[in-house]
C-alpha positions in Angstrom: 37.9 -5.6 58.0 36.7 -5.3 54.4 38.0 -7.0 51.3 40.2 -4.2 50.2 41.9 -4.0 53.7 42.3 -7.9 53.8 43.8 -7.8 50.3 46.3 -5.1 51.2 47.4 -6.8 54.4 47.8 -10.0 52.5 50.0 -8.4 49.9 52.2 -7.0 52.7 52.5 -10.4 54.4 53.4 -12.1 51.2 56.0 -9.4 50.4 57.6 -10.0 53.8 57.9 -13.7 53.5 58.6 -14.1 49.8 62.2 -15.1 50.6 61.0 -18.0 52.9 58.5 -19.2 50.4 61.0 -19.2 47.6 63.6 -21.1 49.7 60.9 -23.7 50.4 59.9 -24.2 46.8 62.9 -23.1 44.8 62.7 -24.0 41.1 61.2 -27.5 41.5 58.7 -27.2 44.3 58.4 -29.0 47.6 57.2 -32.5 48.1 53.5 -31.5 48.3 53.8 -29.6 45.0 55.7 -32.3 43.2 53.5 -35.2 44.3 50.0 -33.5 44.2 49.8 -30.1 42.7 51.8 -30.2 39.6 50.8 -33.6 38.3 47.0 -32.9 38.7 47.3 -29.4 37.1 49.3 -30.8 34.1 47.0 -33.7 33.7 43.9 -31.5 33.5 45.7 -28.8 31.4 46.7 -31.3 28.7 49.1 -28.7 27.3 49.8 -28.5 23.6 53.1 -27.0 22.3 52.8 -23.3 21.4 49.7 -22.6 23.4 49.3 -19.3 25.1 48.8 -19.7 28.9 48.3 -17.3 31.7 49.3 -18.3 35.3 47.3 -16.5 37.9 48.8 -15.9 41.3 52.2 -17.2 40.1 54.3 -16.6 43.2 57.9 -17.3 42.5 57.0 -18.5 39.0 57.3 -22.2 39.8 54.4 -23.4 37.6 54.9 -20.7 35.0 58.4 -21.9 34.3 57.2 -25.5 34.1 54.7 -24.6 31.5 57.3 -22.5 29.5 59.7 -25.4 29.5 56.9 -27.6 28.1 56.6 -25.4 25.1 53.8 -22.9 26.2 53.9 -19.1 25.6 53.5 -18.0 29.2 52.3 -14.8 30.9 52.0 -14.7 34.7 50.9 -12.3 37.4 51.0 -11.9 41.1 50.2 -9.0 43.4 53.4 -9.4 45.4 56.3 -7.4 43.9 58.8 -9.3 46.0 57.5 -12.6 44.6 57.8 -11.4 41.1 61.4 -10.2 41.7 62.3 -13.8 42.7 60.4 -15.2 39.8 62.4 -13.1 37.3 65.6 -14.1 39.0 64.8 -17.8 38.6 63.9 -17.3 34.9 67.3 -15.4 34.3 69.2 -18.3 35.9 67.3 -21.0 34.1 67.0 -19.3 30.8 63.2 -19.4 30.9 61.1 -16.8 29.2 57.8 -15.7 31.1 56.1 -12.4 30.8 55.6 -11.4 34.4 53.1 -8.7 35.4 52.3 -7.1 38.7 48.5 -7.4 38.8 46.0 -7.9 41.6 43.6 -10.9 41.0 40.8 -8.9 42.6 41.1 -6.1 39.9 39.0 -7.2 37.0 39.8 -4.1 34.9 43.5 -4.6 35.3 43.3 -8.3 34.3 41.3 -7.4 31.1 44.2 -5.3 29.9 46.1 -8.5 29.3 44.0 -9.0 26.2 40.6 -10.5 25.6 40.3 -13.8 23.9 44.1 -14.0 24.1 44.8 -17.2 26.0 44.3 -20.9 25.3 44.4 -21.7 29.0 44.6 -20.1 32.5 46.1 -21.8 35.4 45.8 -21.0 39.1 47.7 -23.3 41.4 47.1 -23.0 45.2 46.2 -19.3 45.1 42.4 -19.1 45.2 42.3 -19.7 48.9 44.6 -16.7 49.4 42.3 -14.3 47.5 39.6 -12.4 49.5 37.4 -12.3 46.4 37.5 -14.7 43.4 34.6 -13.4 41.4 36.8 -10.8 39.6 39.2 -13.4 38.5 36.6 -15.7 37.1 34.7 -12.9 35.4 37.9 -11.6 33.7 39.0 -15.1 32.8 35.8 -15.7 30.9 36.8 -12.9 28.6 40.6 -13.5 28.5 40.2 -17.1 27.3 39.5 -18.1 23.7 36.1 -19.6 23.2 37.6 -23.2 23.4 39.9 -22.3 26.3 40.1 -23.8 29.8 40.7 -22.6 33.3 42.6 -25.2 35.5 42.9 -24.7 39.2 44.3 -26.5 42.2 43.3 -25.3 45.7 43.0 -26.5 49.2 40.2 -29.1 49.4 37.3 -27.3 51.0 36.0 -30.4 52.7 39.2 -31.6 54.3 42.0 -29.0 54.1 40.1 -26.0 55.5 41.3 -23.4 58.0 40.8 -25.6 61.0 41.4 -29.4 60.5 42.5 -31.2 63.7 44.8 -34.1 62.8 44.4 -37.2 64.9 46.4 -40.4 65.4 45.0 -43.3 67.3 46.6 -46.5 68.5 44.6 -49.7 68.5 45.3 -53.2 69.9 42.9 -55.7 68.4 43.5 -59.3 69.3 47.1 -58.6 69.8 47.6 -56.8 66.6 48.7 -53.2 67.2 48.0 -50.7 64.5 47.7 -46.9 64.1 44.9 -45.0 62.4 44.8 -41.4 61.2 41.7 -39.2 61.1 40.7 -35.6 60.6 38.2 -33.7 62.8 36.4 -30.7 61.6 34.2 -28.3 63.5 32.9 -26.1 60.8 32.6 -26.2 57.0 29.8 -23.9 55.7 30.5 -20.8 57.6 34.2 -20.1 58.3 35.6 -16.6 58.5 39.0 -15.6 57.1 41.8 -16.6 59.5 45.6 -16.5 59.6 47.5 -19.7 59.3 50.9 -21.0 58.6 51.1 -22.6 55.1 54.3 -24.4 56.0 56.3 -25.1 59.3 58.5 -22.2 60.3 56.7 -19.5 58.2 57.7 -16.1 59.6 54.4 -14.4 58.9 51.2 -16.4 58.8 48.9 -15.2 56.1 45.1 -15.2 55.6 43.2 -18.1 54.3 39.8 -17.6 52.8 37.8 -20.8 53.1 34.9 -21.4 50.6 32.6 -24.4 50.7 32.5 -26.3 47.4 29.2 -24.7 46.4 30.6 -21.1 46.8 33.8 -21.9 45.1 32.2 -23.4 42.0 29.2 -21.1 41.9 31.6 -18.2 41.4 32.9 -19.9 38.3 29.5 -20.9 37.1 28.3 -17.3 37.4 31.0 -16.2 35.1 29.9 -18.6 32.4 32.1 -21.6 33.1 31.1 -25.3 33.4 33.0 -27.9 35.3 34.7 -30.3 32.9 36.8 -32.5 35.1 37.7 -32.9 38.8 40.6 -34.6 40.6 41.2 -35.2 44.3 44.8 -36.2 44.6 46.1 -37.7 47.8 49.5 -39.2 48.8 50.0 -42.8 47.7 50.8 -45.6 50.1 54.3 -46.0 48.7 55.3 -42.5 49.5 57.3 -42.6 52.8 56.3 -40.4 55.7 58.4 -39.4 58.6 58.0 -41.6 61.6 55.5 -40.0 64.1 54.6 -37.2 61.8 51.1 -35.9 61.2 51.7 -34.5 57.8 49.4 -35.2 54.8 51.3 -38.1 53.7 49.9 -40.1 56.6 46.3 -39.2 55.7 46.0 -41.2 52.5 42.2 -41.4 52.5 41.8 -37.6 52.6 42.8 -35.5 49.5 44.4 -32.2 50.7 43.8 -30.5 47.4 41.0 -30.2 44.8 42.0 -29.7 41.2 39.4 -28.9 38.5 39.1 -27.9 34.9 36.5 -25.3 33.8 35.5 -24.5 30.2 33.2 -21.8 28.9 29.6 -23.0 28.6 
C-alpha cells in the first residue's frame, strides 16, 4: 500500500472514530494529555500574548483552544472533517475563536496557501506518528514560519512507545522484602512497518501508526532547514496514582512515553 492509500484509509478511520476520541478528550484532555503532552508543549512554546500560532493535526481542537485562551491568534487544521466539526462545536460552546481549515498535512501546496512567513509558531501535538509522510509538513513549515519562529512537537517516543512495546511486571522476593518491577521489552526499533493499533482502550477502529527512529524523525526536520533547540522526555511522576494491577504508562516511570521538541530555522 502506498502513502496516498495509507493516508486516505487513515482519514476514513479517524472520521469514523471522531466521536469516540472527542468523548475521551473532551475540552480538557485525558490524564495522559494533561500530565505529559500539554505541559511539555506549553513549556517549549513559551507563548507570548498576541502571537500567531498554527496547530497542525488539531483533532477536536483541544490544543488550539488552549492556545487561544492563552492569548494567541490561532489557526488550526486537520484532514478529518468529522474532527473539525467537533472542534468547531467545542469552540462555539466555549466562546473560543480558532480559524479551522480542512487541510492534509501531506499536501505541501495546500499548507503554503495559509500564508508564508505568517506564523510565530507551529505546534503539532501527538500527530506526527499518524502521518504516513512528514517531509511535506516540515518543508511547508519552514516557509510558513517567520524567520524567528519555532516549531514545537510532541510525539510518541520512538525509543520506548513504538508500535510494539511489550509491558512487563515482575514480582521479586529479596530477603523477605517483596517488590514489583516494571519493564518494557522491544523487538524492533530501526525497521518497523506501519501497523494498526489502538490508541486508547475500547477504540472502535484501530488506526495506523507510522514509527520513525529518532534519526529519521529529526533528519526530516533538518532537511527542511530546522535545527533542534530543546528536547523534553516527560514521564509520569511518582506521586501520580496508578490503578492497582494496571500496566498503563503511569507505572513505567523510568520510560518517557512521549518526546517533545522545539525546532527553529537555522
